[in-house]
C-alpha positions as CSV (number, residue, x, y, z in Angstrom):
1,M,4.2,-41.3,-5.5
2,P,4.9,-37.8,-6.9
3,Y,8.2,-36.2,-5.9
4,Y,6.5,-33.3,-4.0
5,E,4.7,-35.6,-1.6
6,Y,5.9,-37.4,1.5
7,N,3.7,-39.7,3.5
8,G,0.6,-38.3,1.8
9,Y,1.5,-34.6,2.5
10,E,2.6,-32.0,0.0
11,R,5.8,-30.1,0.8
12,P,5.0,-26.5,1.7
13,N,5.8,-24.1,-1.1
14,F,8.0,-21.1,-0.7
15,W,5.2,-18.5,-0.4
16,N,3.3,-20.5,2.3
17,S,6.5,-21.0,4.2
18,L,6.7,-17.3,4.9
19,P,5.4,-16.0,8.3
20,V,1.7,-15.0,7.9
21,V,2.0,-11.3,8.6
22,T,5.0,-10.8,6.4
23,R,3.4,-12.8,3.6
24,N,0.1,-10.8,3.7
25,I,1.7,-7.4,4.0
26,I,3.7,-8.1,0.9
27,A,0.6,-9.4,-0.9
28,I,-1.4,-6.3,-0.1
29,N,1.4,-4.0,-1.2
30,V,1.7,-5.8,-4.5
31,L,-2.1,-5.7,-5.1
32,M,-2.3,-2.0,-4.3
33,F,0.6,-1.4,-6.7
34,I,-1.1,-3.3,-9.5
35,A,-4.3,-1.2,-8.9
36,T,-2.1,2.0,-9.0
37,L,-0.8,0.9,-12.4
38,V,-4.4,0.6,-13.6
39,N,-5.6,3.9,-12.2
40,Q,-2.8,6.0,-10.7
41,N,-4.8,9.2,-10.3
42,F,-7.6,7.6,-8.3
43,M,-5.3,5.4,-6.2
44,I,-2.9,8.1,-5.2
45,G,-5.6,10.7,-4.7
46,T,-7.6,8.4,-2.5
47,F,-5.2,6.3,-0.6
48,A,-1.9,8.2,-0.4
49,M,-1.4,10.4,2.7
50,F,-2.1,14.2,2.4
51,Y,-1.6,16.8,5.0
52,P,-4.6,16.8,7.3
53,A,-5.6,20.3,6.4
54,S,-5.5,19.5,2.7
55,P,-8.8,19.1,0.9
56,Y,-7.5,15.8,-0.4
57,F,-7.1,14.3,3.0
58,R,-9.2,11.3,4.0
59,I,-9.4,9.8,7.4
60,W,-8.2,6.3,6.2
61,Q,-5.0,7.7,4.6
62,P,-2.7,7.3,7.6
63,L,-3.3,3.5,7.2
64,T,-3.6,3.1,3.5
65,H,-0.6,5.2,2.5
66,M,1.6,2.4,3.9
67,F,0.5,0.1,1.1
68,M,1.0,2.6,-1.7
69,H,4.1,3.0,-3.9
70,G,5.0,5.3,-6.7
71,G,7.0,3.1,-9.0
72,F,8.5,-0.4,-9.5
73,W,11.8,0.3,-7.8
74,H,10.1,2.0,-4.9
75,I,8.0,-1.1,-4.1
76,F,10.8,-3.5,-5.1
77,F,13.4,-2.2,-2.6
78,N,10.8,-1.8,0.2
79,M,9.4,-5.3,-0.2
80,Y,12.9,-6.8,-0.8
81,T,14.1,-5.3,2.5
82,F,10.9,-6.2,4.3
83,F,11.0,-9.8,3.0
84,F,14.4,-10.5,4.6
85,F,14.2,-8.5,7.9
86,G,10.4,-8.7,8.4
87,T,10.6,-12.5,8.2
88,M,13.3,-12.6,10.8
89,L,11.6,-10.2,13.1
90,E,8.2,-11.9,12.9
91,R,9.7,-15.3,13.7
92,T,11.5,-13.7,16.7
93,L,8.6,-11.6,18.1
94,G,5.7,-13.8,17.0
95,S,3.0,-12.8,14.4
96,K,0.7,-10.8,16.7
97,K,3.4,-8.7,18.3
98,F,5.1,-8.2,14.9
99,L,1.8,-6.9,13.4
100,W,1.5,-4.3,16.2
101,F,5.1,-3.4,15.7
102,Y,4.7,-2.8,12.0
103,F,1.7,-0.6,12.3
104,I,2.9,1.4,15.3
105,T,6.1,2.2,13.4
106,G,4.2,3.1,10.3
107,F,1.9,5.4,12.1
108,G,4.9,6.9,14.0
109,A,6.6,7.5,10.7
110,V,3.8,9.5,9.2
111,A,3.1,11.3,12.5
112,L,6.7,12.7,12.6
113,H,6.5,13.6,8.9
114,M,3.2,15.5,9.5
115,L,4.7,17.2,12.5
116,V,7.6,18.5,10.4
117,Q,5.2,19.7,7.7
118,W,3.2,21.5,10.4
119,L,6.3,23.2,11.5
120,Q,7.1,24.2,7.9
121,V,3.6,25.7,7.5
122,R,4.1,27.6,10.7
123,A,7.5,28.9,9.4
124,G,5.9,30.2,6.2
125,A,6.7,27.4,3.8
126,N,4.8,26.9,0.5
127,V,1.5,25.8,1.9
128,A,0.0,25.0,-1.5
129,A,2.9,22.6,-2.3
130,I,2.5,20.9,1.1
131,Y,-1.3,20.5,0.7
132,Q,-1.0,19.0,-2.7
133,T,2.0,16.6,-2.2
134,P,1.1,13.1,-1.1
135,V,3.2,10.8,1.0
136,L,3.1,7.1,0.1
137,G,5.1,4.0,0.7
138,A,6.0,1.4,3.3
139,S,9.4,2.9,3.9
140,G,8.6,4.3,7.4
141,A,7.4,0.9,8.7
142,V,10.3,-0.8,6.9
143,Y,12.8,1.4,8.6
144,G,11.1,0.5,11.8
145,V,11.6,-3.2,11.0
146,L,15.3,-2.5,10.3
147,I,15.9,-0.8,13.6
148,G,14.0,-3.5,15.4
149,Y,16.2,-6.1,13.8
150,A,19.3,-4.2,14.6
151,M,18.4,-3.9,18.2
152,L,17.6,-7.6,18.6
153,F,20.5,-8.8,16.5
154,P,23.1,-5.9,16.8
155,N,26.1,-8.0,15.8
156,D,24.5,-9.6,12.7
157,R,26.2,-8.4,9.5
158,M,24.1,-6.6,6.9
159,T,25.2,-6.0,3.3
160,L,23.8,-3.3,1.1
161,L,22.9,-4.0,-2.5
162,F,24.6,-0.8,-3.6
163,P,27.2,-0.1,-2.7
164,P,28.0,-3.7,-1.5
165,V,29.1,-2.6,2.0
166,T,29.0,-5.1,4.9
167,L,28.7,-3.9,8.5
168,K,27.2,-5.0,11.8
169,A,23.5,-4.2,12.0
170,K,24.0,-1.7,14.8
171,W,26.5,0.4,12.9
172,M,24.5,0.2,9.6
173,M,21.4,1.6,11.4
174,L,23.4,4.4,13.0
175,I,24.7,5.4,9.6
176,F,21.2,5.2,8.1
177,A,19.8,7.4,10.8
178,G,22.6,9.9,10.4
179,I,22.1,10.1,6.6
180,E,18.3,10.5,7.0
181,L,18.7,13.2,9.6
182,M,21.3,15.1,7.5
183,T,19.4,14.9,4.2
184,G,16.1,15.7,5.9
185,A,17.6,18.8,7.7
186,V,19.2,20.3,4.6
187,G,16.4,19.4,2.3
188,T,18.3,17.3,-0.2
189,A,16.9,14.4,-2.3
190,D,13.5,16.1,-2.8
191,G,10.6,13.6,-3.0
192,V,11.9,11.4,-0.2
193,A,10.2,11.6,3.2
194,H,13.3,11.5,5.3
195,F,11.6,12.3,8.6
196,A,9.1,9.5,8.0
197,H,12.0,7.2,7.8
198,L,13.4,8.7,11.1
199,G,9.9,8.4,12.6
200,G,9.7,4.7,11.8
201,M,13.2,4.2,13.4
202,L,12.3,6.3,16.4
203,F,9.1,4.5,17.2
204,G,10.6,1.1,16.5
205,A,13.5,1.8,18.9
206,L,11.2,3.1,21.6
207,L,8.9,0.1,21.2
208,I,11.7,-2.4,21.6
209,I,13.1,-0.5,24.6
210,W,9.7,-0.5,26.2
211,W,9.1,-4.2,25.6
212,R,12.5,-5.0,27.1
213,K,11.9,-2.8,30.1
214,T,8.5,-4.3,30.9
215,G,9.6,-7.9,30.1
216,R,7.2,-8.2,27.1
217,L,9.8,-8.9,24.4
218,S,9.1,-12.6,24.3
219,R,6.7,-14.0,21.7
220,W,3.0,-13.6,22.1
C-alpha cells in the first residue's frame, strides 16, 4: 500500500486542508495577479478601483479591486497575512459568515477611501490625479481580518516579520490603527491607501461588535 494512503483513502494535501473560503480567495488573487503580469494595462484599467466620477470607473470595480495587486511583494504580504489569520478566523466563524465578513470589510475599506477622496476633491485637491489614480489590493479586507482576529483572540501573541516584534494581538492592532491614522492624516507614504486600511478595520470591528451584541457570533 502506498505511504500516502490509509484504509483506502488518500491523506488530504496541504492546499485542500485549508478552509474553503480562504483557499479560494487566495487562488483568485494569485490568478488575477498572473493575468496582471500578462497584461498590466488592461487588468489595472479594467479591474482596479477608480474614483466614481472618473471616466475609468466601472461598476464592478468595488468588488474586483480586492483581487488586484501591483507587484510581487504587495500580493505576497497580503496573502501571507491572510493565510494565517484568515484560516483562524474562518475556522472560528464558519465559512459562510467569514465570507460575509471578508467582503463587508473590503467594501467598507474602499467606501472610506472614496469618502476621503471626495472630501479632498471638495477641498480643492488635484482632481486629475484623483481621477487617474487607481486603488487596488486586498489590504483593506486583510486589515479587517486582522482586527477580527484581534477582537476574538485579544491575548494571542502576534509577531511581525520586520521588525520581529511580538505583542498581544489587541496591542498590535491598536498600534497598526494609530500608524495608519497618523500616516493617512499627514499624507506620508504616498501610494498607500491608509484610509482603506482604517476602513477595513472599522467595519471589521463594528461587525464583530454587532454580532456579539445580537448573539450571532457563533458559527453558521
